GUPADREN-736901 format. One record per atom (N, C-alpha, C, CB): residue in three letters; z negated, x negated, y negated. Coordinates in pm, whole numbers, plus 50000, padded with zeros to 5 digits. Each point is the difference from the previous one (the first is absolute). Glycine has a CB too. Layout:
# GUPADREN-736901
ALAZXY
...
//
This chain:
# GUPADREN-736901
MET500004991650119
MET500005008449881
MET500004991249875
MET498775018450125
ARG502114984849779
ARG500064992149877
ARG498825003549911
ARG502504998950015
ARG496944990849925
ARG498895002349907
ARG500555006049871
ARG498704980950100
LYS500555028349847
LYS500395006149873
LYS499844989849887
LYS499325022950085
ARG501744975449837
ARG499944990449890
ARG499165005649886
ARG502264990950063
ARG496885000849884
ARG499235004149883
ARG500894998949877
ARG497834992450107
PRO501905015949791
PRO500764998849876
PRO499884986049943
PRO499645024449955
TYR501424971449977
TYR500024986449946
TYR498804997449910
TYR502485000150013
GLY497195009649902
GLY498884998149909
GLY498694997650074
GLY501175014349836
GLU498614993050274
GLU498774998350077
GLU499964986350065
GLU499915024750043
ARG501224971050014
ARG500044986850062
ARG499764989149897
ARG501595008750172
HIS498954993349708
HIS499814989949897
HIS498564999649952
HIS502385003049930
ARG496995008550060
ARG498595000149958
ARG499134992650101
ARG500385021949883
ARG499934979450246
ARG499254992650101
ARG500194985049981
ARG500255019350161
LEU500984976649810
LEU500274985949975
LEU499244995249877
LEU502275002450105
GLU497735005749789
GLU499304996049878
GLU498504998850023
GLU501785011349865
LYS497664997250218
LYS498574999050031
LYS499694986750068
LYS499865025050022
PHE501024970950068
PHE499844987150068
PHE500144988549900
PHE500895010050213
LEU500124990749699
LEU500234989349904
LEU498874999149898
LEU502465002950030
ALA496975008549932
ALA498894999849905
ALA498834992050055
ALA500735022349911
ALA499024979150218
ALA498934992250063
ALA500394985350013
ALA499275020450126
LEU501994977049905
LEU500474986350018
LEU500034992449868
LEU501365007650194
TYR499014999249698
TYR500204993449871
TYR498785000849909
TYR502415005250020
VAL496434997750036
VAL498805001549919
VAL499774987649914
VAL499005015150176
GLY500644987249700
GLY499784989049907
GLY501254995449928
GLY498154993150144
GLY503005012549892
GLY501254996549932
GLY500484985950025
GLY499355016049830
TRP500314978450287
TRP500364986050027
TRP501514997550005
TRP497884998050125
PRO502985011749916
PRO501434996850001
PRO500564996549862
PRO500225015250195
ALA499394992549703
ALA500484997249865
ALA499444986849948
ALA500185024649957
LYS498564972850074
LYS499374987549954
LYS500674987950063
LYS497845012049969
LEU502594989450155
LEU500704989050067
LEU501424998549948
LEU498595003850204
TRP502125007349782
TRP501414999549959
TRP500174994349860
TRP500445019750145
ARG498604982849765
ARG500144995449862
ARG499964984849990
ARG498955021249924
LEU500604972050180
LEU499924985449998
LEU501374993450021
LEU497675001750086
PHE503315005849963
PHE501334994450025
PHE500764998949868
PHE500025009750233
PRO500744979449747
PRO500754998249876
PRO500965011749974
PRO499834975150030
GLY500105030449850
GLY500905010849961
GLY499685013650058
GLY501684982849980
ALA497245018250095
ALA499705012550070
ALA499745011649905
ALA499074986650187
THR500405010849695
THR499625010849909
THR501005001949886
THR497644995450057
GLU503494997649948
GLU501015001649896
GLU500705013550014
GLU500334975049991
VAL500015031049896
VAL500715012849997
VAL501244998249914
VAL497865013450032
ARG503284990650020
ARG501254998649926
ARG500255012349912
ARG500934985750185
LEU499725011849702
LEU500415010849911
LEU501495002250016
LEU498144994649836
GLU502255017350205
GLU501415003650014
GLU500425007649874
GLU499835001150255
ARG501114993249669
ARG500485006349876
ARG501395005750021
ARG498624984049862
HIS501575028350092
HIS501305006450016
HIS500325008349876
HIS499715000650251
GLU501585001149724
GLU500475009349898
GLU500905010250068
GLU499864982449817
ILE500075029850138
ILE500855010550055
ILE500545008549886
ILE498685000450217
ALA502635000349772
ALA500665007649894
ALA500475013450058
ALA500734978749882
VAL498745032150064
VAL500355013350051
VAL500625008649891
VAL498144998250165
GLY502234995649722
GLY500695007449895
GLY499095008149911
GLY501895000950150
ARG496924994149824
ARG499115006949906
ARG500584999249859
ARG498004994750145
ASP501555014349770
ASP500414999949860
ASP499674986449940
ASP499645025049980
PRO501364968049962
PRO499724986649944
PRO498985000149887
PRO502304993650064
GLY497435018149880
GLY499005000849895
GLY498575000050051
GLY501655012249868
ARG498204989150262
ARG498654999950058
ARG499604985850038
ARG500345023550086
PRO498384973249902
PRO499564986750043
PRO500064998750152
PRO498504998549800
ALA501634989350248
ALA499994997550144
ALA498655004250058
ALA501644980949974
LEU498415024150147
LEU498795004250072
LEU499604988950096
LEU500625024549979
THR498154970750008
THR499514989550089
THR499055006050104
THR500224982949815
LEU500175015350311
LEU499205004750112
LEU499404988050073
LEU501445020650024
ALA497304980050009
ALA499384990050088
ALA499625007050129
ALA499124986249803
PHE501125007050309
PHE499785006250131
PHE499214990750090
PHE502125013149976
GLY496814992150081
GLY499214992550099
GLY499675009050117
GLY499054985349819
SER500915008950299
SER499765008050120
SER499244992050104
SER502095013149954
ASP497314994050139
ASP499374993750117
ASP499004989149962
ASP502075004950129
PHE496974998949787
PHE498974990449959
PHE499024997150113
PHE500235008249764
HIS499495001750317
HIS499174998250120
HIS498674993049970
HIS502094999150135
LEU497145006449771
LEU498684994549976
LEU499205000850130
LEU500075006849756
GLY499434981850288
GLY499304999550127
GLY499894985950052
GLY500795022950050
PRO498874975450076
PRO499654986850053
PRO501184990650022
PRO498115011050107
THR503134993849877
THR501154991350024
THR500774996649873
THR500165010050226
THR499334993849658
THR500684997049873
THR499084991749911
THR501345021350017
PRO499014966249954
PRO499174991749913
PRO499885005849859
PRO500684980050135
ARG498165018749807
ARG499805004749862
ARG500974993149905
ARG497595004350051
GLN502704982949975
GLN500904992749911
GLN501415005950000
GLN498654979450040
THR501785025850075
THR501315006650006
THR500015012349911
THR500344991550235
LEU498625016549773
LEU499895011849916
LEU499914996249853
LEU498885012250187
ASP500364977249782
ASP499914995349862
ASP501394996849945
ASP497704990850046
ASN503085002050034
ASN501334995949955
ASN500935012049983
ASN499684978150115
ALA500245031449977
ALA500865011849992
ALA499705008249875
ALA500145000550250
PHE498615002149725
PHE499665008349884
PHE500184992449869
PHE498385012450142
ARG501534974549860
ARG500324992249880
ARG501475001949963
ARG498224983150057
LEU502665016250043
LEU501435001949975
LEU500295014249950
LEU500524982950177
LEU498805026949879
LEU500205013849954
LEU499535001749856
LEU499745008150236
ARG499164985649728
ARG499525000949862
ARG500964993149904
ARG497645000650083
GLU502834987549957
GLU500894992449913
GLU501335007149978
GLU498924979250080
ALA501475029450012
ALA501245007649982
ALA499905010049886
ALA500464997350244
ASP498325006649720
ASP499765009649891
ASP500945012150014
ASP499264981149848
PRO500695025850265
PRO501005010350029
PRO499775013049923
PRO500264989950224
ASP500825017449758
ASP499865013849951
ASP499395008750109
ASP501984996949846
VAL498445000650278
VAL499495007750114
VAL499654990450113
VAL501405020149934
LEU497414981650121
LEU499594992850120
LEU500175009350119
LEU498354985549870
LEU502415010150229
LEU500225007750122
LEU499284993150115
LEU502245008349916
LEU497014999450161
LEU499224994550111
LEU500465006750129
LEU498014995549849
GLY502314996150252
GLY500695004950119
GLY499155002850122
GLY501864987849914
GLY496815012550073
GLY499175003850114
GLY499504988550084
GLY501255020750001
ASP497994982750102
ASP499284990550085
ASP499094991049916
ASP501915000450166
TYR497115006149772
TYR499094992949909
TYR498894992850076
TYR500515016849824
VAL499184987850297
VAL498904994150075
VAL500434997450144
VAL498325011849853
PHE500894980250214
PHE500184997750144
PHE498645000650066
PHE502074985749962
LEU497825021650146
LEU498765002050076
LEU498965007949921
LEU500464978750121
GLY500005031549811
GLY499075009549941
GLY499844999049850
GLY498874999350212
ALA500885012449727
ALA499755000749856
ALA498504998949976
ALA502065014449964
THR497414973650056
THR498574997749979
THR499695000849851
THR499884985450207
PRO498865017149757
PRO499665000849858
PRO500404987549921
PRO498125014850064
ASP501704973449994
ASP500374987749930
ASP501504999349974
ASP498054988550107
ARG502745015249992
ARG501464999549983
ARG500485010549901
ARG500234991550234
VAL499185020249771
VAL500375010649907
VAL499674995849857
VAL499605017450178
ARG499244976749803
ARG499604995549866
ARG500934988949951
ARG497615006150051
GLU502734984550039
GLU500894989149961
GLU501395005149964
GLU498704984550148
LEU501805025149928
LEU501315005849970
LEU499995006249861
LEU500395004450244
ASN498595003349726
ASN499895006349869
ASN499984989549889
ASN498755019050104
GLU500464970749914
GLU499874989849896
GLU501304992349979
GLU497584998050055
ARG503114998950053
ARG501244992249986
ARG501115008349936
ARG499354986650201
VAL500825025849842
VAL501065008449942
VAL499725002749852
VAL500405010650226
ALA498334990949740
ALA499635002849861
ALA500364988649906
ALA498175014350084
THR501994973549968
THR500304988649913
THR501454999449956
THR498194987750114
VAL502695020049948
VAL501434999349967
VAL500285009249881
VAL500614994950242
PRO499884999649646
PRO500165007849877
PRO501325007749995
PRO498594983149885
ALA501575026650203
ALA501235007950002
ALA499795013249927
ALA500664989450218
GLY500415015349716
GLY499925012949934
GLY499785011450098
GLY501474991149823
LEU499075007350298
LEU499855010050105
LEU499914992850134
LEU501265017349865
LYS497864987650222
LYS499854994350134
LYS500235011150102
LYS498354982349917
ILE502515014850180
ILE500375010050100
ILE499834993750138
ILE501635011349841
ALA497784996250252
ALA499744994650134
ALA500415009950108
ALA498104986749907
VAL502325007850205
VAL500145007650124
VAL499044994050102
VAL502455005949951
LEU497385000950161
LEU499114995250104
LEU500804995350121
LEU498205015649920
GLY501214975050155
GLY500654994550119
GLY499265003850127
GLY500854981249862
ASN499695014350250
ASN499425003650129
ASN498574995050016
ASN502294999650097
HIS497424988149857
HIS498644994950013
HIS499025007849913
HIS500934977350050
ASP499555028249841
ASP499135008149914
ASP499635013050070
ASP501064990049796
PHE499905016150272
PHE499725012350072
PHE499064997650117
PHE502235008749933
TRP497884979550129
TRP499114996850111
TRP498594996549952
TRP501984991950129
ALA497895005149743
ALA498694996849942
ALA499385013049947
ALA500744976349939
ARG498855023749937
ARG499465012149938
ARG500815002449873
ARG497654996350095
PRO503475011049914
PRO500895001349885
PRO499335006249878
PRO501865002050159
ALA497185007049862
ALA499355006249886
ALA499274989649915
ALA499745021350132
ARG499614969049933
ARG499314989449926
ARG501004991849918
ARG498234998950179
LEU502914998149881
LEU501004992049930
LEU500605007749884
LEU500504987950213
GLU499715024949805
GLU500545008249892
GLU499055000349881
GLU501225013950168
VAL497494987149860
VAL499005000049892
VAL500034986749926
VAL498565016150129
ALA501494972849946
ALA500014986749939
ALA501244997949914
ALA498694991350193
LEU502465012949858
LEU501244998449924
LEU500015008949877
LEU501204994250211
SER498355018249804
SER499965009249886
SER499084994949891
SER500485019050154
ALA498384975349886
ALA499054994749902
ALA500574988049925
ALA498145008050144
ALA502874985549914
ALA500674988849934
ALA501205004749918
ALA499254984950184
GLY500875028249798
GLY501075005449917
GLY501315002150073
GLY498924989049812
THR501025012750319
THR501215001050082
THR500275014550040
THR499614976750084
VAL501665027149909
VAL500445013150049
VAL500514998150143
VAL500615008049765
ILE498874999850329
ILE500404999050141
ILE501005011150029
ILE497774989850067
LEU503405006349980
LEU501075009650027
LEU500275000650151
LEU501014995749772
VAL498805016050286
VAL500355002450140
VAL501025011350001
VAL497704992350087
ASN503575004249924
ASN501095009749989
ASN499895007949870
ASN500115001650250
GLU499614991049643
GLU499925005649866
GLU500804991149906
GLU497725010250046
ALA502654995449839
ALA500814992649904
ALA499495002449859
ALA502005001550152
LEU498334989349759
LEU499665001649859
LEU501064993549913
LEU497555000550057
ARG502515003849817
ARG500874993749901
ARG499164990449918
ARG501525020349990
LEU499054968349975
LEU499304990449916
LEU499945005249857
LEU500744981050148
PRO498245015049777
PRO499915004049860
PRO501004992349915
PRO497575005550031
PRO502724999149846
PRO500904992649910
PRO499474985949978
PRO500695021549887
PRO500194968650095
PRO501465001149985
PRO500754999350132
PRO499744989849777
HIS499555011850335
HIS500664999050131
HIS500065013550070
HIS499194976350018
ASP500895034549903
ASP499975013350058
ASP501315004050067
ASP498355006049828
ASP502614984850175
ASP501225002350079
ASP499824995750145
ASP501374996949792
VAL497434998250242
VAL499724994750134
VAL499015009050073
VAL500434976549917
GLY499915026950206
GLY499105007450087
GLY499624991550120
GLY501025021649925
ILE497734979450117
ILE499524992250114
ILE499415009550104
ILE499534980049852
VAL500865018050273
VAL499475008050109
VAL499264990950097
VAL501885016949976
GLY496964987450067
GLY499234992650100
GLY500095007250133
GLY498434991249824
LEU501975001650280
LEU500235006050131
LEU498814997950094
LEU502464996349968
ASP497375013050122
ASP499004998950105
ASP500364988350092
ASP499545024949989
ASP499474969850081
ASP500304989650098
ASP500765006250117
ASP497944986849932
PRO503215007550106
PRO500815006250105
PRO499335000750137
PRO501954991849877
PHE497054999750148
PHE499444999250135
PHE498705007750017
PHE501084978050020
THR498105022549876
THR498725006750015
THR499965013649931
THR498944977750013
ALA501785023749876
ALA500225012949935
ALA498725007549966
ALA502135001050122
LEU497374996649759
LEU498835007349952
LEU500365014549966
LEU499034978649912
GLY502135023050025
GLY500335013249946
GLY500415010250104
GLY500674988449798
VAL500365008650280
VAL500525009550097
VAL500314992850130
VAL500965014349816
GLY499104993250294
GLY500114993850130
GLY501404997450051
GLY497925010750045
ASP502864999849981
ASP501284997950066
ASP501054994949903
ASP499435018150162
ARG501584975449893
ARG501014993249919
ARG500765009749910
ARG500214982950179
GLU500075029049873
GLU500745009849921
GLU499215004049876
GLU501115008450208
SER497604994049810
SER499155003849887
SER499874988649900
SER498745015750149
ARG501194972049902
ARG499924988449910
ARG501254999149914
ARG498554987950166
GLN502625013749897
GLN501254999349925
GLN500035010849892
GLN501174990750202
ARG498385021249831
ARG499995011049904
ARG499054996949885
ARG500555016250184
ALA498304977949847
ALA499034996649895
ALA500574989549905
ALA498125005350157
VAL502614984949898
VAL500634989849916
VAL501065006249911
VAL499554982650176
GLU501265026349880
GLU501055006449922
GLU499415008249885
GLU501455000850204
GLU497445006149823
GLU499355007849894
GLU499474990949890
GLU499395017550169
ALA500094970949870
ALA499524990449899
ALA501154994649918
ALA498094993850149
LEU503015002849916
LEU501174994849928
LEU500595010549907
LEU500474984750191
ASP499455027949848
ASP500525010749914
ASP499285000449865
ASP500595013150205
LYS498154982649794
LYS499225000249875
LYS500524990049898
LYS498025007250132
ILE502714982549915
ILE500554990049907
ILE501524999750009
ILE497894986350020
ALA502705025050019
ALA501455000550021
ALA500774997249871
ALA499635016450184
ASP499794987049701
ASP500704998049874
ASP499694986549936
ASP499985024649967
ALA499254966950101
ALA499704986649946
ALA501244991150012
ALA497555002550063
ARG502704989749834
ARG501154990950004
ARG499824989450107
ARG500395004049756
VAL498374991650263
VAL499684989650098
VAL498945005350094
VAL500584981549836
ARG499655016850294
ARG499045004750100
ARG499574988250087
ARG501055023250000
ILE497654974650003
ILE499404988850074
ILE499045005750103
ILE500234984349800
ALA499825010350321
ALA499105004550107
ALA499134988450046
ALA501685017450073
VAL497104985849966
VAL499084990350059
VAL499545005550134
VAL499234991749770
CYS500855000050332
CYS499575004050134
CYS499384987850066
CYS501805018050019
HIS497184984250062
HIS499404988450065
HIS500994992750088
HIS497815011649994
SER503034995650076
SER500924993950095
SER501455002149957
SER498335003750183
PRO502554986749847
PRO501425002149969
PRO500625011450078
PRO500164976049950
ASP499145029250152
ASP500525011550074
ASP500095012449912
ASP499034990450208
GLY500325009449676
GLY500175010849904
GLY501425001149948
GLY497654997049937
LEU503154992650085
LEU501405000449958
LEU500735011850062
LEU499984975149975
ASP499695028350148
ASP500655011450066
ASP499785013049922
ASP499684988650220
TRP499185012649714
TRP499685012249927
TRP500745001249868
TRP497784999650108
VAL502524989049827
VAL500575000649865
VAL501484996449996
VAL497764994349913
ARG502785001250198
ARG501414996050001
ARG500885012049963
ARG499524982550177
GLY501405014949729
GLY500915010549956
GLY499385010049905
GLY501144997250212
ARG497645000149739
ARG499315009249908
ARG499934994549859
ARG498675008350191
GLY502174982049776
GLY500074995049864
GLY498844991449958
GLY501275020049949
VAL498084973550147
VAL498904990849969
VAL500594986249974
VAL498355013350142
HIS501404981449739
HIS500594987249962
HIS499274988250062
HIS500735010449788
LEU497954990750225
LEU499194988750048
LEU498895005150090
LEU500524986849791
LEU499355007050325
LEU498895002950092
LEU499224987250023
LEU501305018650113
MET497404981949857
MET499104988650019
MET499135002750122
MET499994994849750
ALA499924995250339
ALA499245001850124
ALA499354986850041
ALA501555018450072
GLY497534982650023
GLY499344988350057
GLY499975001450151
GLY498594996849792
HIS500215002050265
HIS499715002750141
HIS500434988950096
HIS500225023849946
THR500944970350033
THR500574990850100
THR499344986350001
THR502125012049975
HIS497304983849913
HIS499474986449983
HIS501094989450019
HIS497755008250080
GLY503514996049915
GLY501084990650030
GLY499954994750142
GLY500004993749762
GLY499335013850324
GLY499794995750138
GLY498674993050021
GLY502434997950020
HIS496964997449869
HIS498714993050004
HIS500104986550072
HIS498845022249997
ILE501594978050126
ILE500304987750074
ILE501524999750019
ILE497714999750121
ALA502944991149810
ALA501464999450003
ALA500464985950034
ALA500145018749832
LEU501124980350202
LEU500634987250030
LEU500604994249872
LEU500495007350236
PRO499814979749762
PRO500654994149883
PRO501225008249959
PRO499184977250069
GLY500995024049798
GLY501065008549949
GLY499545014349980
GLY501634985550114
TYR497035016549889
TYR499405013249976
TYR500505010350102
TYR499824994449756
ARG500275001450369
ARG500455008950107
ARG498795005150077
ARG502214987750018
PRO497425024949962
PRO498785005250063
PRO500145001550151
PRO499495011849789
LEU499414985750280
LEU499985002050145
LEU499805014750035
LEU499094976950028
PHE500125030149891
PHE499705014150027
PHE499735007149869
PHE499064994250227
VAL501515017649759
VAL499755008449883
VAL499665014150049
VAL501594986149854
PRO497245019350108
PRO499575013150052
PRO500625011649923
PRO497884989550071
SER503445010849923
SER500685010149920
SER501485000050036
SER498324997349813
PRO502235014150228
PRO501435000450032
PRO500894995649884
PRO499505018450158
MET500244986949722
MET500804995949885
MET499674985749959
MET500115023849923
GLY498624972250098
GLY499594986549967
GLY500684989450085
GLY497855009349929
LYS502564994350191
LYS500744990550082
LYS501334996449935
LYS498915009350206
ARG501695000449725
ARG501274997549930
ARG499774993649864
ARG501015019550120
TYR497904984249817
TYR499704995149865
TYR498554995049998
TYR501685016149894
PRO498044972350165
PRO498614995650014
PRO499344995749870
PRO500594993050226
HIS500205002649677
HIS499444996149870
HIS501154998149902
HIS498004988950109
GLY501655011249762
GLY500994997149898
GLY500755012149949
GLY500224978150104
ARG500825018949818
ARG500785010349932
ARG501295002950078
ARG499054992849777
HIS501275020150235
HIS501185004250075
HIS500635011949928
HIS499024991750220
GLN502295009249785
GLN500705011749948
GLN500425008650119
GLN500814987449794
VAL498655024750212
VAL500305009250110
VAL500605012649938
VAL498104990850147
ASP503205010549864
ASP500725011049934
ASP499714999249849
ASP499875014850210
ASP499614995949732
ASP499754999949855
ASP498554996649966
ASP501825016949975
THR497414978450122
THR498594996849979
THR499754985150015
THR499375022850082
THR499944971449821
THR499524986350013
THR498645000550070
THR501254992449791
LEU498675000950322
LEU498764999450078
LEU499364986449983
LEU500905016650168
PHE497824983349794
PHE499254987449996
PHE498835001150096
PHE500684995749759
VAL499244994650333
VAL498924999650098
VAL499164987649975
VAL501405012550171
SER497364989649790
SER499084988949975
SER499424994650130
SER499445009949776
ARG500294977050225
ARG499304994150114
ARG498505002549992
ARG501774982450014
GLY497785023849878
GLY498605003149987
GLY499174987849962
GLY500315018150164
VAL498394983849831
VAL499094989649951
VAL499074995050110
VAL500115010349774
GLY499254998750299
GLY498924996050089
GLY500394998750146
GLY498515011049844
GLY500474986450237
GLY500174999150144
GLY499455012550066
GLY499864975049990
SER500655028050128
SER499445011450074
SER499434995150132
SER501655015849892
LEU499094985050215
LEU499434996150129
LEU499594985350003
LEU501415017550109
VAL499394974149826
VAL499684985749991
VAL500214995749855
VAL500674995750243
PRO498624993949711
PRO500124995949861
PRO501224991449972
PRO497565001349987
MET502854990650110
MET501064990349971
MET501375006649991
MET498654982650116
ARG502195011449798
ARG501395004149986
ARG500884987750022
ARG499395018849838
THR501784983350220
THR500984989250009
THR501345005249953
THR498754989350193
TRP501835003949710
TRP501295003749941
TRP500045014749959
TRP501094982350138
ALA497785022549815
ALA499895013649947
ALA498944999949890
ALA500705010550222
PRO499524981549671
PRO498964998249899
PRO499695012949924
PRO500744976349978
PRO498005025449982
PRO499635011849922
PRO500805000849871
PRO497704999050098
ASP502515013349854
ASP500705001549872
ASP499545012549927
ASP501984988050096
VAL498255012049774
VAL500005012049917
VAL501324999849924
VAL497425000849978
ALA502965010449964
ALA501335000949939
ALA499935005949860
ALA501005002550227
VAL499954993349691
VAL500215005849867
VAL501455004449990
VAL498184985449896
PHE502045027250068
PHE501355005349979
PHE500145004349854
PHE500155007650242
VAL500924988249694
VAL500335004449865
VAL501175009750012
VAL499184978149894
VAL500605034350063
VAL500985010750017
VAL500645003249865
VAL498695009550195
THR502654989449801
THR500735002949876
THR501085010350026
THR499544976849915
//
């Protein structure tokens, strides 16, 4: 008789319980930070021209994802990532989810709030990732909101002037789905959110995973920002990942790609999850200038 498979989320929670005991004291991050270059974070700069009114100022977006506050992410890595986000002085800060690893403990929640609050953005927008859903998403939502962040789960908003020609939609995580369960309902929820910004000259989407591309393809979304893949986390020379936990991420593991009429950017993220070390998949944050 075949054993009944447990849901992926349940199996992962069991693994996280084991890792929480194994990684007590945060020794993986403390060890990894001793390696040369281990805590460096790269800044990816991009420009995207979508035909905005030339009389409007350029819109600067800063994007960070997969911070994974926890025992596998060195504090110095987080320091470097948030320094780059602050120095970008963005009009909008976009956050791509997976804020913690191995639970939303009070210390991690407090640190997340304090770090996000230091970024001087006119508007901060966040989505949630699979690790956030496996933790305590309500705690993370409170911490992000207290730092001035708007959390979008299949919701959209228009930016205030002078960037009111831009609409941003935040998508649910494709794998854990806080908002709705079945794929058909998720697609309908995304379409309803996009309808709210249908008259925006520029439409930008944020999703934890690049698999959100399936939801927005052909819907007039100019830019989709995603994370989740870590660029493979452990990759071969030439940034060739050994494994990516995402069907779309296998095709687009990191970087900028043009897919039909949508520019897709996939961040390698900042922190560590199952293991702290990275090979040929360095952490990054991104800045996009939209004209």
